N, C-alpha and C positions, 0 to 999 in steps of 0.2 A: 221887233215887236215880240211880245210874249203871249203864248197860248197855253191853255190847259186842255188836255184830251182825257176824257173819262170813258171807260167802257162799262156798260151796264152788264152785271154778271147774271142777273136773273131775267134773262130775255130769251125768247125762242130763237132769235137770230142775233147776230152781232149788231150792236148799236153803240156808237160812240157819240159823245157830245163834245163839241169844241167850243171853248169859251175864251174870251180875252182874259188878261190878268186881273180884271175887276169882276170876274165871274159872269159877265154878260154873254148870253148865248150868241154864237156867230154862225155855226154850221152844225148839221146833223149828218152822221155817216151811217148808212144802213147797208146790210148785205141782202142779196137775193136769197129767198127761202129755198127753192128747189132748183139748184143748179150744180153742175159738176165744177169743182174748183171754187175758189173764193172769188166773189164778185161784189165789190163795194161801190157805193155811190155816195158822193158828197153833195148835199143839198144846202141851199141858203134857207133862211127862215120863212121864205115865201114858197117853199117846196119846189124851187127851180133847181134842176140838176146842173151842177157846176163841173164835176169831175167824176170819172169812172176808172176804177182800179180793177183789173182782171188778171187772175192767175192763168198762166199758160200751162196746159196739161201735157203729160207725157214728156217731161223734162227730167234729167238726172238730178239737177239742182233746182231749187225753187226759182221761178221766174214770173215777173209781173209786168203788165203794161199799164202805163198811166196815160189816160186820155183826158184832155181838157178842151172844152168847146168843140167836142166831136172829133178832135184830131189827136193822133198819137204824139205825146211830147217826150216820153222816155220809156225805155225797157230797163228793168232792174233785175239782175240775176245774181244770186249768191254764188260766190266763188268757192271751189272746193278747198278747204283748209282745216287743219286740226287746231283746236283751241282758240280760234279767232272767227269773227264774223266779218268777212270782207265781201264787198259787192262790186260788180261790174255794172256801171250805169251808162247807158247809151242815150244821149239826148242831143237834139239840135240846138239847145239853149246854152251849151257849154260843156266842159269836161267836169263831171262830178265824181267825188269819191267820198266814202264813208269809212270812218275808223271808230272802233268802240273798245270798251273795256272787256275783260275776260268774261264777266257775267252777263254782258249785253244790257246793262242798265244805263250806260252813258255813251253817247255817240256824238262825234263831230261831223258835220256835213261841210264839205269844201267844194267850191266851184272855181275851176282854173287855179287851183292851189291856194285860194283865199277862203278862210273860214267864213261861212255864211249862216251857219245854224248849229245849234246844240240841242240834243234831246237828252232828257234826264227822267228816268222812271222812278217813281216813289216806291220805297221798300214796304212801308207799313200802311197798306190801304186795302179795304175790302174789295174794291173793284180796281182793275188796272187803271192807274192814273199816271200820266207823265206830262212834263212840261216841254215845250218846244220854243226855243228862242231863235228868231230869224232876223237877219239883217234887213232893215227897212227898204233897201233898194232892190231886194229880191222878190221873185214871184212867190207870194205868201202861200197861195193855194197849192202850188207845185211842191214846195218844201214840206208843207203839212202832209200831202199825199205820200211823199217820199218817206217821211217819218212813220206813217201808218204802215207802209209796206215793210219797212225795216222791222217794226215791232211784230208784225204778223209772221215774218220769216224767222225771227230770233226766238219768239215765244210761242209760236204755233197755236195761238188761241188759248193757251194755258194762262191762268192767273198765277203770275209768279212775282 
């Protein structure tokens, strides 16, 4: 399945809209206004919270927890490396890895060494916009959350 994620640039807080490839709204991602570290929530169109993404503080390298249905499903930690953005992803759902290009605009997401997703960030856009393609057999919400975490770590909230 293909998704389009857009970040609103003129917003008091981070706000992403997630659409299907036909531009139909599917999810809304909002951040908490007054909190330490990044805390994002993914909601369906009926305002039900589906996923929570929380930055872990006091870490040398960026680290995030992804919670779905109230339970921890993964910890995502950026590995220390020069010129690359590599991640350590600890999950009960399988062994995940992420590999990307030098500029952090293209990423492949693998589960148990099988490619399950691809993230591509558009270059010429007023707001950050990127596409996420996910294997239909995979947990769509989890892979979308993983793509959002990767973007936050690599682009640190900057429009690039």
